C-alpha positions, -999 to +999 in steps of 0.1 A: +000+000+000+013+034-010+003+063+013+014+099+008+002+133+021+000+167+005-008+198+025-028+226+010-042+260+022-069+282+008-097+258-002-124+244+020-134+207+022-162+210-003-139+227-029-112+201-023-135+171-026-151+186-057-118+189-075-107+155-064-138+140-080-120+138-113-098+111-098-128+089-088-118+061-112-080+065-109-075+037-084-063+062-058-084+070-027-084+103-010-090+114+026-094+151+034-089+166+068-096+204+067-096+230+094-101+267+086-087+264+051-056+244+062-060+209+048-043+175+046-050+153+016-040+117+022-036+097-010-035+059-008-035+031-033-024-004-041-014+006-077+022+002-089+042+033-080+045+045-116+007+046-120+003+063-086+030+088-094+011+099-126-021+106-105-001+123-078+014+147-103-020+155-116-032+162-080-003+187-075-013+204-108-050+207-097-039+223-064-010+243-078-021+275-061-028+259-027+001+233-021+026+243+006+041+209+016+045+174+004+048+162+041+024+161+070+037+194+086+020+226+097+019+260+081+039+274+110+066+247+107+071+254+070+071+292+075+096+290+104+119+267+084+119+291+054+124+321+076+154+305+092+169+292+060+165+325+043+179+344+073+149+367+074+137+387+104+099+389+106+076+414+122+039+408+124+012+434+126-021+418+136-055+434+138-084+409+137-061+379+143-051+394+177-017+378+180-027+344+167-001+343+139+027+350+164+013+324+187+014+298+160+050+307+150+061+306+186+052+269+188+083+262+166+116+257+184+144+279+171+121+307+158+134+333+182+162+343+158+136+349+130+105+363+148+114+397+161+081+411+173+043+411+169+021+442+173-016+437+180-030+470+166-066+462+170-078+499+172-073+524+145-055+546+170-030+519+176-024+515+138-015+552+137+005+554+169+023+520+168+027+516+130+025+550+116-005+544+094-017+578+083-050+592+093-056+601+057-052+564+047-077+554+073-101+582+065-100+576+027-098+538+026-108+526+060-091+503+085-102+473+066-085+479+032-056+469+010-040+503+016-041+500+054-027+465+052+002+477+031+008+506+054+009+482+084+036+462+067+056+494+061+052+503+097+064+470+111+095+467+089+119+488+109+154+474+113+163+447+123+129+435+108+133+430+071+101+412+063+066+422+074+032+404+076-001+422+084-037+414+088-068+436+090-104+427+086-138+420+100-143+388+121-179+396+131-205+392+143-212+427+129-199+445+098-182+479+099-173+507+074-201+494+052-180+462+046-191+426+052-181+402+079-153+379+067-136+406+045-099+404+053-067+420+038-034+403+043-001+420+032+034+406+032+067+419+021+093+447+027+100+481+013+111+471-021+083+445-027+050+442-008+018+425-019-017+426-004-045+400-009-082+404-004-099+374+012-135+366+020-139+341+047-170+322+060-179+311+094-182+324+129-159+350+145-131+326+155-133+306+123-127+338+103-098+347+126-081+313+123-087+312+086-070+346+083-041+334+104-037+303+083-038+323+050-014+348+063+011+321+070+005+306+036+012+339+018+043+342+040+054+308+028+048+316-009+067+349-005+097+332+010+096+306-017+097+334-043+066+324-062+039+346-046+034+365-079+017+334-092-012+339-068-022+373-083 
């Protein structure tokens, strides 16, 4: 029996199972374990390896924009390994996620040399005072916006930090600024190259928060791998 795992982030269970339906007659069975957009797909078969390898390659093609590991390891484990290997120093600015991203990274031994600080800037006043987000940016675009997320990254990337990650959004139960619950902006990068992503998450307050934390780590991984542009 051949048994292998692929880890993906960004698709819920229904979406994953729908895309896996094309392999129903392949001779490979799939088990999906998904929690707040972080999922493990377990592939198993009694086919010869060459036949299994063909199907496995197709699976990776189908989930090209979601795969983050070919092993059963967490987002924070992969992110920490890449931070350390690339000798990057990370600062995290969290609004709706409230320190959850830093907490996940802090689970990993040896991260202290790569995780410099986390700022929980929940209030707009904190975004201005702690991160230097301008009042004009907040007034014009709102606290929940691509522009604010980018400004948060800029504010957190002060030496020795050379890589920033930021989240801002609405976890619910109520909307704000005329924007819907589940709308989240995640930005990652440094002065010379920063990208922001708009996400729309479903679920209750804490499901939205954990989904945002998982996606933030995923975008960090893709940034560190140098292929984040493919997600645009």
